[in-house]
MIZA-392068 format. One line per field, with one value per residue: residue in one letter; x, y, z of N, C-alpha, C in turn; residue number from 0. Coordinates in Angstrom, 1 decimal, decimal comma. Each point is the difference from the previous one (the first is absolute). Example, Ala and Ser with C-alpha at 12.3 -4.5 7.8 and 13.67 -1.06 7.14 Angstrom:
BEGIN
resn = A_S .
npx = 13,2_-0,4 .
npy = -5,7_1,1 .
npz = 7,8_-0,7 .
capx = -0,9_0,9 .
capy = 1,2_1,1 .
capz = 0,0_0,0 .
cpx = 0,9_-0,8 .
cpy = 1,2_1,1 .
cpz = 0,0_0,8 .
resi = 0_1 .
//
This chain:
BEGIN
resn = M_Y_T_G_R_F_A_P_S_P_T_G_P_L_H_L_G_S_L_V_A_A_V_G_S_F_L_D_A_R_Q_A_G_G_R_W_L_V_R_I_E_D_L_D_T_P_R_V_I_P_G_C_A_D_E_M_L_R_N_L_E_T_F_G_L_H_W_D_G_P_V_E_Y_Q_R_L_R_L_P_V_Y_L_E_S_L_E_T_L_K_S_F_G_L_T_F_E_C_S_C_S_R_R_D_L_E_L_A_E_N_S_G_P_A_Y_P_G_T_C_R_A_G_P_T_R_S_C_G_S_T_A_T_R_Y_R_V_R_N_T_V_V_S_F_Q_D_R_V_Q_G_S_C_H_F_D_L_R_Q_L_G_D_P_V_I_R_R_R_D_G_I_F_A_Y_Q_L_A_V_V_V_D_D_G_A_Q_G_V_T_D_V_V_R_G_T_D_L_L_Q_S_T_A_W_Q_I_E_L_Q_S_A_L_H_L_A_K_P_R_Y_A_H_L_P_L_V_M_E_N_N_N_T_K_L_S_K_S_R_R_S_L_P_I_D_P_A_S_A_N_T_Q_L_Y_E_A_L_C_L_L_Q_H_P_P_P_P_E_L_A_G_A_S_P_S_E_L_L_A_W_A_T_T_N_W_S_L_D_R_V_Q_G_Q_K_E_I_V_V_F_A_Q_I_S_Q_V .
npx = 16,4_0,2_-0,9_-0,3_-1,1_-0,8_-0,5_-0,8_-0,8_-0,7_0,6_0,9_-0,1_0,8_0,9_0,5_-0,5_-0,9_0,2_0,3_-0,9_-0,7_0,3_0,0_-0,7_-0,1_0,5_-0,2_-1,1_-0,2_0,2_-1,0_-0,7_-1,0_-0,8_-1,4_-0,7_-1,4_-0,9_-1,4_0,0_-1,0_0,5_-0,1_-0,9_-0,1_1,1_0,3_0,7_-1,1_0,9_-0,2_0,0_-0,5_-0,5_0,2_0,1_-1,2_-0,1_0,1_-0,6_-0,9_0,1_0,0_-1,3_1,2_-0,8_0,5_-0,4_-0,4_-1,3_-0,2_-1,3_-0,2_-1,1_1,4_0,3_-1,4_0,3_0,9_-0,9_-1,0_1,0_0,5_-1,3_-0,5_0,8_-0,3_-0,6_0,9_0,8_-1,2_0,2_-1,2_-0,6_-1,1_-0,5_-0,9_1,1_-0,8_-0,6_-1,4_-0,1_0,0_-1,3_-0,6_0,7_-0,2_-0,9_0,0_0,4_0,3_0,4_0,5_-0,7_-0,4_-1,4_0,4_1,1_-1,1_-1,0_-0,8_-0,4_-0,5_-0,4_-0,6_-0,9_0,4_1,0_0,9_0,8_0,9_0,9_0,5_0,6_1,3_0,8_0,3_1,1_-0,2_1,2_-0,1_0,4_-0,8_0,1_-0,9_-0,9_1,3_0,7_-0,7_-0,7_-0,7_-0,1_-0,1_0,1_0,8_0,5_0,1_-0,8_0,5_-1,0_-0,4_-1,0_-0,7_-1,3_0,6_1,5_0,2_1,0_0,7_0,5_0,2_-1,0_-0,8_0,8_0,2_-1,2_-0,6_0,7_0,2_-1,3_0,0_0,8_-0,9_0,8_-0,9_-0,3_-0,4_-0,4_-1,1_0,4_-1,2_0,9_0,9_-1,2_-0,9_1,2_0,1_-1,2_0,5_0,7_-0,9_-1,1_1,3_0,2_-1,6_-0,1_1,1_-0,3_0,8_1,2_-0,8_1,0_0,1_-0,4_-0,3_-0,6_0,4_-0,9_-0,7_0,2_-1,0_0,6_-1,1_1,0_-0,9_0,1_0,9_0,2_0,1_0,6_-0,9_1,1_-0,2_0,6_-0,4_0,9_0,5_-0,2_-1,2_0,3_0,1_0,1_-0,8_-0,8_0,3_0,1_-1,3_-0,3_0,6_-0,6_-1,3_0,5_0,4_-0,6_0,4_-0,8_0,9_0,2_1,0_-0,5_-0,8_0,0_0,9_0,5_-0,9_0,0_0,3_-0,9_-0,5_0,3_0,0_-1,6_-0,1_1,2_-0,5_-0,5_-0,4_-0,3_1,3_-0,5_-0,6_1,0_-0,4_-0,3_-1,0_0,3_-0,4_0,2_-1,2_0,4_0,3_-1,3_0,4_-1,3_0,1_1,5 .
npy = 13,1_-0,7_-0,9_0,4_-1,0_0,5_-1,1_0,4_-1,0_0,9_-1,2_0,7_0,4_1,2_-1,1_-1,0_-0,9_0,8_0,2_-0,9_-0,6_1,2_-0,6_-1,3_0,4_0,9_-0,9_-1,1_0,7_0,0_-0,9_-0,3_0,7_-1,4_-0,2_0,4_-1,0_0,3_-1,2_0,3_-1,4_0,5_-0,9_-0,9_0,6_-1,6_-0,1_1,0_0,5_0,8_0,8_-1,1_0,5_0,8_-0,5_-0,8_1,0_0,3_-1,0_-0,4_1,3_-0,1_-1,4_1,3_-0,4_1,1_-0,1_-0,4_0,7_0,1_0,0_-1,1_0,4_-1,4_0,1_0,7_-1,1_-0,1_1,3_0,4_-0,6_0,9_0,9_-0,4_0,0_0,9_0,7_-0,5_0,3_1,3_-0,5_-0,3_0,5_0,3_-0,6_0,0_0,0_-0,9_-0,4_-0,5_0,7_-0,3_0,3_1,0_0,0_-0,5_0,7_1,3_-1,1_0,1_1,1_0,2_1,2_-0,3_-1,3_0,9_-0,3_1,4_-0,7_-0,9_0,4_1,2_-0,8_1,5_0,1_-0,2_1,3_0,7_0,2_-0,7_0,8_-1,1_0,1_-0,3_-0,9_0,2_-1,1_0,7_-0,1_0,6_0,5_0,6_1,2_-0,6_1,5_-0,6_-0,5_0,6_-0,8_0,5_-0,9_0,3_-1,4_0,7_-1,3_-0,2_1,1_-0,1_0,0_1,1_0,4_0,6_-0,5_0,6_-0,7_0,6_-0,1_-0,3_0,9_-1,0_-0,3_-1,3_0,5_0,6_-1,0_-0,6_0,4_0,2_-1,0_-0,4_0,7_-0,7_-0,7_-1,1_-0,3_-0,2_-1,1_0,8_-1,1_-0,5_-1,1_0,5_0,8_-0,7_-1,2_1,1_-0,1_-1,2_0,1_0,8_-0,9_-0,7_0,8_0,1_-0,9_-0,3_0,9_-0,9_-0,2_1,0_-0,8_0,3_0,2_-0,9_0,5_-1,1_1,1_0,0_-0,6_0,7_-0,9_-0,4_-0,5_0,0_1,0_0,8_0,3_0,9_0,4_-1,3_0,2_-0,6_-0,4_0,2_0,7_0,7_0,6_0,7_1,3_-0,2_-0,9_0,9_0,8_-0,3_0,3_1,3_0,3_-0,4_0,6_1,0_0,1_0,0_1,3_-0,2_1,2_-0,6_1,3_0,7_-0,2_0,7_-1,0_-0,7_1,3_-0,2_1,3_-0,1_1,1_0,0_-0,9_0,4_1,3_-0,7_-0,3_1,0_0,3_-0,9_0,7_-1,4_-0,2_-0,2_0,9_0,0_-0,2_-0,7_1,0_-0,9_0,3_0,9_-0,4_0,2_0,6_1,4_0,5_0,8_0,3_-1,5_0,2 .
npz = -6,9_1,3_-0,9_1,4_0,4_0,6_-0,1_0,7_0,3_-0,7_0,5_1,2_1,5_0,5_0,0_0,7_-0,5_-0,2_1,4_0,5_-1,5_0,2_1,0_-0,7_-1,0_1,3_0,9_-0,7_-0,2_0,8_0,6_-1,3_1,0_0,0_-1,1_0,5_-1,4_0,3_-0,3_-0,1_0,3_-0,7_-0,8_1,2_-1,1_0,0_0,0_-0,6_1,6_0,0_-0,2_-0,7_-1,4_0,2_0,5_-1,2_-0,1_0,6_-0,2_-1,3_-0,2_0,8_-0,7_-0,4_-0,5_-0,1_-1,0_-1,1_-0,1_-0,9_0,9_-0,6_-0,3_0,3_0,5_-0,2_-0,2_0,2_-1,1_1,0_0,5_-0,7_0,1_1,0_0,3_-0,8_1,3_1,1_-0,3_-0,5_1,0_0,3_1,2_-0,6_0,8_-0,6_1,3_-0,1_0,7_0,6_1,2_-0,5_-1,2_0,5_0,6_-1,0_-0,8_1,0_0,3_-1,1_0,3_-1,0_0,4_-1,5_-0,2_-0,6_0,7_-0,1_-0,1_-0,4_0,9_0,6_1,0_0,2_-0,4_1,1_0,5_1,3_-0,6_0,5_0,1_-0,5_0,7_-1,4_1,0_0,0_-0,9_0,9_0,0_1,0_-0,1_1,1_0,1_1,3_0,5_0,3_-0,6_-0,7_-0,2_-0,7_-0,2_-1,1_-0,1_-1,3_-0,6_1,1_-0,1_-1,2_-0,6_0,2_0,8_-1,2_-0,5_0,7_0,3_1,0_-1,1_1,1_-0,3_-0,4_1,2_-0,7_-0,5_1,1_0,8_-1,2_-0,7_1,5_0,4_-1,2_0,0_1,1_-0,9_0,7_0,9_1,2_0,6_0,8_0,2_0,2_1,0_0,7_-0,8_0,5_-0,2_0,5_0,8_-0,1_-0,1_0,9_0,5_-0,3_1,0_0,9_-0,3_0,2_1,0_-0,3_1,3_0,8_0,5_1,1_1,2_0,5_1,2_0,2_1,0_1,1_-0,3_0,2_0,8_0,2_1,4_-0,3_-0,5_0,5_-0,8_0,3_-1,1_0,0_1,1_0,8_0,5_-1,4_0,7_-0,3_-0,4_1,2_-0,3_0,6_-0,1_-0,8_0,8_0,9_-1,0_0,1_1,2_0,4_-0,9_0,4_1,1_-0,4_-0,4_1,0_0,6_1,4_0,4_0,5_1,0_-0,4_-1,3_0,9_0,5_-1,1_-0,8_-1,0_0,2_1,7_-0,1_-1,1_0,4_1,2_-0,4_-0,4_0,8_0,7_-0,9_0,3_-1,3_-0,1_1,0_-1,5_-0,4_-1,3_1,3_0,0_1,4_0,8_1,3_-0,1_1,6_0,2_0,2_-1,1_-0,3_0,3_-0,6 .
capx = -0,8_-0,7_-1,2_-0,9_-1,4_-1,0_-1,4_-0,7_-1,6_-1,0_-1,4_-0,2_1,0_1,9_0,2_0,9_0,6_-0,2_1,0_1,3_0,3_0,4_1,2_1,2_0,0_-0,2_1,2_0,9_0,0_0,9_1,8_0,9_-0,1_-0,6_-1,3_-1,1_-1,1_-0,8_-0,6_-0,9_-0,8_-1,4_-0,8_-1,3_-0,8_-1,1_0,2_0,9_-0,9_0,1_1,1_1,4_0,9_0,0_0,5_1,5_0,5_0,2_0,7_1,5_0,7_0,0_1,4_1,3_0,3_-0,6_0,6_0,6_-0,3_-1,6_-0,2_-0,7_-1,1_-0,3_-1,2_-0,2_0,8_-0,7_0,4_1,5_-0,4_-0,7_1,0_0,8_-0,6_0,2_1,7_0,2_-1,0_0,1_1,0_-0,5_0,1_-1,6_-1,1_-1,1_-0,2_-1,4_-0,2_-0,9_0,6_-0,1_1,0_1,4_0,7_0,2_1,2_1,1_0,1_0,8_1,5_-0,2_-1,2_-0,7_0,5_0,2_-1,3_-0,9_1,3_-0,2_-0,9_-1,0_-0,9_-1,4_-0,9_-0,8_0,5_1,5_1,6_1,2_1,3_1,1_1,3_0,8_1,3_1,0_0,2_1,4_0,4_0,3_1,0_0,3_1,2_-0,9_0,5_-0,4_-0,3_0,9_-0,6_-1,4_-0,2_-1,7_-0,5_-1,4_-0,9_-1,0_-1,2_-1,3_-0,2_-0,2_-0,6_0,7_-1,5_-0,9_-1,3_-1,2_0,2_0,9_1,4_0,6_1,1_1,3_0,2_0,0_1,0_0,9_0,0_0,4_1,4_0,7_-0,1_0,5_1,0_0,3_1,4_0,2_-1,3_0,2_-1,1_-0,2_0,2_-1,2_0,0_1,1_-0,5_-0,1_1,0_0,4_-1,0_0,4_1,4_-0,3_-0,6_0,6_0,8_-0,5_-0,3_1,1_0,1_1,0_-0,3_0,6_0,7_-1,3_0,2_-1,1_0,3_-1,1_-1,4_0,0_-1,1_-0,5_0,2_-0,8_0,7_-0,9_0,5_-0,6_-0,8_-1,5_-0,5_-1,5_0,8_0,5_-0,4_0,4_0,8_-0,9_0,7_0,6_0,9_1,1_1,7_0,1_-0,5_1,3_1,1_-0,1_0,2_1,6_0,3_-0,5_1,1_1,5_0,5_-0,4_0,9_0,6_-0,9_-0,3_-1,0_-1,3_-1,2_0,4_-1,4_0,3_1,2_1,1_0,0_0,3_1,2_0,8_0,0_0,8_1,0_0,3_-0,9_0,8_-0,9_0,7_-0,9_-1,4_0,3_-0,5_-1,6_-1,2_-1,1_0,1_-1,2_-0,4_-0,8_-1,0_0,4_1,1_-0,8_-0,3_1,1 .
capy = 0,1_-0,9_0,4_-1,0_0,6_-0,6_-0,4_-0,6_-0,1_0,8_-1,4_-0,1_1,0_-0,6_-1,0_0,0_-0,5_1,1_0,7_-0,6_0,4_1,1_0,3_-0,5_0,6_1,2_0,2_-0,6_0,8_1,4_-0,2_-0,1_1,5_0,2_0,3_-1,1_0,5_-0,6_-0,2_-0,6_-1,2_0,2_-0,6_-1,2_1,0_-0,8_-0,4_1,3_0,6_1,5_0,8_-1,1_0,3_1,3_-0,6_-0,6_1,3_0,6_-1,1_0,3_1,2_-0,5_-0,5_0,4_-0,5_1,2_-0,1_0,9_0,6_-0,3_-1,6_-0,3_-1,1_-0,6_0,3_1,3_-0,5_-1,1_-0,1_-0,6_-1,4_-0,9_-0,3_-1,1_-1,3_0,1_-0,8_-1,6_-0,6_0,2_-0,7_-1,5_-0,2_-0,2_-0,7_0,1_-0,9_-0,2_-0,9_0,6_0,0_-1,7_-0,7_0,4_-0,8_-1,1_-0,1_0,1_-1,1_-0,8_0,2_1,3_0,7_0,2_-0,7_0,8_-0,6_0,8_0,6_-0,3_0,7_-0,2_-1,3_0,3_0,8_1,5_0,4_1,2_-0,6_0,8_-0,1_-0,2_0,1_-1,3_0,1_-0,4_-1,4_0,2_0,7_1,2_0,3_1,3_-0,2_0,8_0,1_-0,6_-1,5_-0,5_-0,5_-0,5_-1,0_-0,2_-0,6_0,9_-0,9_-0,8_1,4_0,1_1,1_0,8_0,8_1,8_0,9_-1,2_-0,5_1,5_0,8_0,7_-0,3_-0,7_0,6_-0,4_0,9_1,3_0,6_0,0_1,3_1,0_-0,1_0,5_1,3_0,7_0,1_-0,3_-0,4_-0,7_-0,3_-0,5_-0,3_-1,1_-1,3_-0,6_0,6_-0,5_-0,7_1,2_0,9_-0,8_0,7_2,0_0,2_-0,5_1,2_1,1_-0,9_-0,4_1,2_0,8_0,7_-0,4_-0,7_0,6_-0,8_-0,5_-0,4_-0,7_0,1_-1,2_0,1_-0,1_-1,2_-0,8_-1,3_-1,0_-0,3_1,0_1,2_0,9_1,2_-0,8_-0,7_0,7_0,7_0,8_1,5_1,4_0,6_1,0_1,1_0,4_-1,0_-0,3_-0,5_-1,6_-0,6_-0,2_-0,6_-1,7_-0,2_-0,3_-1,5_-1,2_0,1_-0,4_1,4_0,3_1,0_0,1_0,3_1,6_0,5_-0,6_1,2_0,8_0,1_-0,7_0,7_-0,3_-1,5_0,0_0,4_-1,1_-1,7_0,4_-0,2_-1,6_-1,0_-1,1_-0,8_-1,2_-0,1_-0,7_-1,1_-1,0_-0,2_-0,6_0,2_0,5_-0,4_1,2_-1,0_0,9_1,0_1,4_0,8_0,1_-0,2 .
capz = 1,6_0,4_0,5_0,1_0,2_0,9_-0,6_0,6_-0,4_1,2_0,3_1,4_0,4_-0,4_1,5_0,6_-1,4_-1,0_0,7_0,1_-1,4_-0,1_0,7_-0,5_-1,4_0,4_0,4_-1,3_-1,1_1,0_-0,4_-1,0_-0,8_-1,6_0,4_0,7_-0,2_0,3_-1,2_0,2_-1,1_0,2_-1,4_0,5_0,5_0,8_1,5_0,9_1,0_-0,4_1,2_0,5_-0,5_0,8_1,2_0,0_-0,9_1,0_0,9_-0,3_0,4_1,1_0,2_-0,7_-1,4_-1,4_-1,4_-0,9_-1,1_-0,2_0,3_-1,1_-0,1_-1,1_-0,5_-1,0_-0,9_-0,8_-1,4_-0,2_0,1_-1,4_-1,1_0,4_-0,3_-1,4_-0,9_0,3_-1,1_-1,3_0,0_-0,1_1,3_0,8_-0,6_1,0_0,9_0,3_1,2_1,3_0,9_0,6_-0,9_0,4_1,3_-0,6_-0,7_0,7_0,4_-1,5_-0,1_-0,2_0,2_-1,1_-1,2_-1,1_-0,4_-1,1_-0,5_-1,3_-0,2_1,0_0,0_0,3_-1,3_0,6_1,2_-0,2_0,5_0,5_-0,7_0,7_-0,6_-0,8_0,1_-0,9_0,6_0,3_1,5_0,1_1,0_0,6_1,2_0,4_0,8_1,2_0,0_-0,6_-1,8_-0,3_-1,3_0,0_-0,8_-0,4_-0,5_0,9_0,6_-1,1_-1,3_1,1_-0,5_0,2_0,2_0,7_-0,8_0,1_-0,8_0,7_-0,3_1,1_0,6_-0,5_-1,2_0,4_0,7_-0,8_-0,5_0,7_0,7_-1,1_-0,4_1,1_0,0_1,0_-0,1_1,1_0,5_1,3_0,4_0,9_-0,9_-0,6_-1,4_-0,3_-0,9_-0,8_-0,8_-1,3_-0,8_0,1_-1,1_-1,2_-0,7_-0,2_-1,0_-1,2_-0,4_0,1_1,2_0,5_1,3_1,3_1,0_0,5_1,5_0,9_1,1_0,6_0,3_1,3_0,1_1,0_0,1_-0,7_-1,2_-0,7_-0,3_1,3_-0,9_0,1_1,0_0,5_1,3_-0,6_0,5_-0,9_0,6_0,7_0,1_1,8_0,1_-1,1_0,3_0,5_-1,3_-1,0_1,0_-0,2_-1,8_-0,2_0,6_-0,8_-1,5_0,6_0,3_1,3_0,4_1,4_1,0_0,4_-0,7_0,6_-0,2_-0,8_-1,0_-1,3_-0,7_0,2_-0,1_-1,4_0,0_0,3_-0,6_-1,4_0,4_0,2_-1,2_-1,1_-0,4_0,7_1,0_0,1_-1,0_0,2_0,0_-0,7_0,8_1,3_0,6_0,7_0,4_0,1_-0,8_0,7_0,7_1,4_0,6 .
cpx = -0,7_-1,5_-1,0_-1,4_-0,7_-1,6_-1,0_-1,5_-0,9_-1,4_-0,1_1,4_1,2_-0,3_1,5_1,1_0,4_1,1_1,3_0,4_0,1_1,3_1,0_0,2_0,4_1,7_1,1_0,3_0,7_1,1_0,7_0,1_-1,0_-1,6_-0,7_-1,2_-1,3_-0,9_-1,3_-0,8_-1,1_-0,4_-1,0_-0,9_-1,4_0,7_0,6_-1,3_0,2_0,5_1,1_1,6_0,5_0,5_1,2_1,1_0,3_0,9_1,6_0,5_0,1_1,3_1,1_0,8_-0,7_0,6_0,2_-1,2_-1,8_-0,6_-0,3_-0,9_-0,2_-1,0_-0,2_1,0_-0,3_0,7_1,0_0,2_-0,4_1,1_0,9_-0,7_-0,2_1,4_0,1_-1,3_0,5_1,5_-0,8_0,4_-0,9_-1,0_-1,4_-0,4_-1,5_-0,2_-0,6_0,9_0,7_1,1_1,7_0,3_0,3_1,3_0,9_-0,1_0,7_1,5_0,5_-0,8_-0,9_0,7_-0,3_-1,1_-0,3_1,1_-0,3_-1,1_-1,0_-0,6_-1,3_-0,4_-0,5_0,9_1,4_1,0_0,8_1,2_1,1_1,3_0,4_0,9_0,8_0,1_1,3_0,1_-0,2_1,2_0,5_0,6_-0,5_1,2_-0,1_0,0_1,0_-0,5_-1,2_-0,3_-1,5_-0,2_-1,6_-0,9_-0,5_-0,4_-1,1_-0,2_-1,0_-1,4_0,4_-1,2_-1,3_-0,9_-0,8_0,5_1,4_1,0_0,7_1,2_1,2_0,3_0,3_1,1_1,2_0,2_0,6_1,1_0,6_-0,4_0,6_1,5_0,8_1,2_0,0_-1,4_0,3_-1,7_-0,1_0,3_-1,3_0,0_1,0_0,1_-0,3_0,8_0,4_-1,2_0,2_1,4_-0,4_-0,7_0,9_0,9_-0,7_-0,5_1,4_0,3_1,3_-0,6_0,5_0,4_-1,4_0,4_-1,3_0,3_-1,1_-1,1_-0,5_-1,5_-0,5_0,5_-0,8_0,3_-1,2_0,5_-0,9_-1,3_-1,3_-0,3_-0,9_0,7_1,1_-0,4_0,6_1,2_-0,5_1,3_0,5_1,1_1,2_1,5_-0,1_-0,2_1,4_1,5_-0,4_0,2_1,6_0,6_0,0_0,9_1,1_0,7_-0,5_0,5_0,9_-1,1_-0,3_-1,0_-0,9_-0,7_0,3_-1,4_0,1_1,2_1,1_0,5_0,4_1,3_1,3_0,1_0,5_1,1_0,4_-0,7_0,7_-0,9_0,7_-0,5_-1,0_0,5_-0,6_-1,3_-1,0_-1,4_0,3_-1,4_-0,1_-1,4_-1,3_-0,3_0,8_-0,8_-0,6_1,1_0,1 .
cpy = -1,1_0,8_-1,5_0,4_-1,1_0,3_-0,6_0,2_0,5_-0,7_-0,1_0,6_-1,0_-0,7_-0,2_-0,7_1,2_1,2_-0,6_0,0_1,5_0,7_-0,6_0,7_1,4_0,0_-0,2_1,4_1,5_-0,7_0,1_1,9_0,1_0,9_-1,4_1,0_-0,6_0,0_-0,6_-0,7_0,0_-0,4_-0,6_1,0_0,0_0,0_1,4_0,4_1,3_0,7_-0,8_0,6_1,5_-0,6_-0,9_1,2_0,5_-0,9_0,2_1,2_-0,2_-0,5_0,2_-0,6_0,5_-0,4_1,0_0,4_-0,3_-1,4_-0,4_-1,3_-0,7_0,3_1,1_-0,6_-1,1_0,2_-0,8_-1,5_-0,5_0,3_-0,9_-1,3_0,0_-0,6_-1,1_-0,8_0,2_-1,3_-1,3_-0,5_-0,3_-1,0_0,2_-1,2_0,0_-1,0_0,7_-0,6_-1,7_-0,7_0,4_-1,0_-1,7_0,0_-0,1_-1,1_-1,1_0,1_1,8_1,3_0,3_-0,6_0,3_-0,5_0,8_0,7_-0,1_1,1_-0,4_-1,5_0,1_1,0_1,3_0,1_0,7_-0,9_1,1_-0,1_-0,6_0,0_-1,2_-0,2_-1,2_-1,4_0,4_0,4_1,2_0,1_1,1_-0,3_1,2_0,5_-0,4_-1,6_-0,6_-0,6_-0,7_-0,5_-0,1_-0,4_0,6_-0,7_-0,6_1,4_0,1_1,6_1,2_0,8_1,4_0,5_-0,9_0,1_1,1_1,2_0,9_-0,6_-0,8_0,3_-0,2_0,9_1,3_0,4_-0,1_1,1_1,1_0,0_0,6_1,3_1,2_-0,4_-0,9_-0,9_-1,0_-0,6_-1,0_-0,6_-1,6_-1,3_-0,5_0,4_-0,7_-0,7_1,0_0,6_-1,0_0,2_1,4_-0,2_-0,6_1,0_1,0_-0,1_0,6_1,6_1,3_0,9_-0,4_-1,0_0,3_-1,1_-0,7_-0,5_-0,3_-0,4_-1,5_0,1_0,2_-1,0_-0,1_-0,8_-1,2_-0,3_0,7_1,4_1,3_0,7_-1,1_-0,3_1,2_1,1_1,1_1,7_1,2_0,5_1,3_1,1_0,5_-0,8_0,1_-0,3_-1,5_-1,1_-0,3_-0,7_-1,3_-0,3_-0,3_-1,5_-1,0_-0,1_-0,5_1,1_0,4_1,4_0,0_0,0_1,6_0,7_-0,6_0,8_1,0_0,3_-0,7_0,6_-0,5_-1,5_-0,1_0,5_-1,1_-1,1_0,6_-0,1_-1,3_-1,0_-0,8_-1,4_-1,5_-0,5_-1,1_-0,8_-1,4_-0,4_0,6_0,3_0,6_-0,8_1,2_-1,1_0,9_1,3_1,3_0,8_-0,4_-0,1_1,1 .
cpz = 0,4_0,5_0,4_0,4_0,8_-0,8_0,5_-0,4_1,1_-0,1_1,0_0,7_0,0_1,4_0,1_-1,3_-1,2_0,7_-0,6_-1,4_-0,1_0,7_-0,4_-1,0_-0,2_0,3_-0,9_-0,8_0,8_0,1_-0,7_-0,8_-0,9_0,5_0,5_-0,3_0,6_-1,1_0,7_-0,7_0,1_-0,9_0,2_0,8_0,9_1,2_0,5_0,4_0,1_1,0_0,6_-0,1_0,6_1,5_0,4_-0,7_1,8_1,4_-0,2_0,4_1,7_0,4_-0,2_-1,5_-1,0_-1,2_-0,9_-1,4_0,0_0,3_-1,4_0,2_-1,5_-0,7_-1,0_-0,9_-1,3_-1,2_-0,1_0,5_-0,9_-0,9_-0,1_-0,4_-1,5_-1,0_0,3_-0,8_-1,3_-0,2_0,1_1,4_0,9_-0,4_1,0_0,5_0,4_1,1_1,0_1,4_0,8_-1,0_0,4_1,5_-0,2_-0,4_1,4_0,9_-0,6_-0,1_-0,3_0,4_-1,0_-0,9_-1,4_-0,9_-1,3_-0,9_-1,6_-0,6_1,2_0,0_-0,1_-1,3_0,2_1,5_-0,1_0,3_0,4_-1,1_0,8_-0,9_-0,2_1,0_-0,7_1,1_0,8_2,1_0,2_1,4_0,4_1,4_1,2_1,1_1,7_-0,5_-0,9_-1,5_-0,1_-1,4_0,1_-1,7_-0,5_-0,2_1,3_0,7_-0,6_-0,4_1,3_-0,8_-0,2_-0,1_0,4_-0,8_0,3_-0,3_1,3_-0,3_1,7_0,6_-0,8_-1,3_0,5_0,7_-0,8_-0,7_0,8_0,2_-1,4_-0,1_1,2_0,3_1,3_-0,2_1,0_0,1_1,4_0,7_0,7_-1,2_-0,7_-1,5_-0,7_-1,3_-1,3_-1,2_-1,3_-0,9_-0,4_-0,9_-1,5_-0,8_-0,4_-1,3_-1,4_-0,4_0,0_1,1_0,8_1,2_1,2_0,5_1,1_1,5_0,4_1,2_1,0_0,4_1,6_0,3_1,6_0,7_-0,4_-1,8_-0,8_-0,9_0,7_-0,7_-0,2_1,2_0,7_1,2_-0,7_0,3_-0,8_1,0_0,6_-0,3_1,2_0,3_-0,9_0,6_0,6_-1,1_-0,8_0,3_-0,3_-1,2_-0,1_0,5_-0,8_-1,3_0,9_-0,3_1,2_0,1_1,1_1,1_0,4_-1,0_0,2_-0,2_-0,8_-1,1_-1,1_-1,1_0,5_0,1_-1,6_-0,1_0,2_-0,7_-1,8_0,2_0,1_-0,8_-0,6_0,2_0,6_1,3_-0,2_-1,0_-0,1_0,6_-0,2_0,7_1,3_0,5_1,5_1,2_0,6_-1,1_0,5_0,5_1,3_1,1_1,2 .
resi = 0_1_2_3_4_5_6_7_8_9_10_11_12_13_14_15_16_17_18_19_20_21_22_23_24_25_26_27_28_29_30_31_32_33_34_35_36_37_38_39_40_41_42_43_44_45_46_47_48_49_50_51_52_53_54_55_56_57_58_59_60_61_62_63_64_65_66_67_68_69_70_71_72_73_74_75_76_77_78_79_80_81_82_83_84_85_86_87_88_89_90_91_92_93_94_95_96_97_98_99_100_101_102_103_104_105_106_107_108_109_110_111_112_113_114_115_116_117_118_119_120_121_122_123_124_125_126_127_128_129_130_131_132_133_134_135_136_137_138_139_140_141_142_143_144_145_146_147_148_149_150_151_152_153_154_155_156_157_158_159_160_161_162_163_164_165_166_167_168_169_170_171_172_173_174_175_176_177_178_179_180_181_182_183_184_185_186_187_188_189_190_191_192_193_194_195_196_197_198_199_200_201_202_203_204_205_206_207_208_209_210_211_212_213_214_215_216_217_218_219_220_221_222_223_224_225_226_227_228_229_230_231_232_233_234_235_236_237_238_239_240_241_242_243_244_245_246_247_248_249_250_251_252_253_254_255_256_257_258_259_260_261_262_263_264_265_266_267_268_269_270_271_272_273_274_275_276_277_278_279_280_281_282_283_284_285_286_287_288_289_290_291_292_293_294_295_296 .
//
């Protein structure tokens, strides 16, 4: 069965960009007659805002985005990530990295995101280390359902961190383990994570996990080429205007509802959109530029 998911991080409220991603993944799952899961990616505990996850779930329900099964919380799955980390270590696929943030900034200015400084062992003998996955000298290729044929040179991307210096498991490892455990068959998300897909496919292979299909939706941007989620003008979605904001999100996904649905309820809008959903409408698009915040309309 088709199994999709939406996996927000509770480090801030849902905004227009996250609403577009949620709606896209929800519609793709519902049109396929599949399941749509919600996972709260709350591993980065220093940045987690208390109460944010509960607010996100309430807002999803208000917008008619009802999920299947229980909500998963990554903070409760630490033993599973540790087991996967130890598996990778046993295969000789990891190394410890002592590079400081300053070291990494200098490395980024000189070429690859990470040039393999500590591949032969930490360059500093004291202090904490991060664990990195040792990528192969190969190109990862996959067919994205929106962006088409994608190819990434792993050595140019560098060796990703899978456990941070502070001991927190990194996104790249956790998302692969969770998608595998939940039987996710289709990942629909924003193009800001397109590059990460190469690392994730490599980790899936190393851990003998199934590879989902990927569809990377256009990223919602400001007209000054700033990612909306990073903008100071990015405003939280407003449950009191759920129908208006959902209508606008569908328009950004190139699925404008007919005029007679302009004042329809979220359930009516989603029912129409599920019947008419097609990723072909956003084929090849990497960005959607907005000139005003949805909640200001």
